[in-house]
Residue, then its C-alpha position, 0 to 999 in steps of 0.5 A: m647525506p643523500t637519502l633513499v626513501i621507500n614507502r611500502t603500501n599496506e596490502y594483503a599480499n605479503r602482509w606478514r613478510a618483510i621485503d629486502i631492499y637492495v642498492d647496487g646488489q647489496k642488501t641495504g635493509v628490510i621493510g615491513n607492510g605499510e612502513t616507510k624507511e629511509f636509507d643513507i646512500s652515496a651520491g651518484a647513480h644506483i640500481v634499486n630493487c627488492k626481493i622476497d624469497w626467490c621473487g623480486s621487483n623490477e630494477v629502478p635506476v636512481t640518481v641521487s645528488d648531495n643532500g638529495v632525496t629519492l622517493l620510491t613506492l613498493s607494492s605487490g605486482l599481483v592483481k590488486t586485492k580488490y579482485l580477490f572476491i572474484v577469485v574466491a567466487l570462482l573457487l566456490v563455484n568450482v567446489v559447489f558445482s564441480t563441473l567442467y565449466s567451473i574447473i576452467p576459471s579455477s585453472l586460469v587462477l592457478i595458471y596465473l599464480i604459477y606464472k607470477l611465481s616462476f616465469s615472471r618472478n621479478s615482477y612479483l613486486l612493483l617498485t615505482p619512482n615518485a616525484a620529489e615532495 
């Protein structure tokens, strides 16, 4: 039986939320933070994507042969959380100094988040194919 394996990375963003997995527009299952799930699918060409609320991922075309395994990795499409300390520092500067110069960086962070949740909502999550093991 052809199998679709999705590995969701362990990330701070969306840690407590399950993400829906869709194959050819049909909900196939859900995946939690740091989980790896296997889904039995039919052989042939499929379109796989993921959704969380109104946001989603890119669509990934996959072709699965009989008894084949397709591996995908699901992660956050946001700027990596290693940059979180920069965002927190900018917000603290804004609170402490409350000047025009400290408002500008905070505004840029806010604009980025609004952009990711509205105009770029289908790149909020990132689904990438992996080479077969």
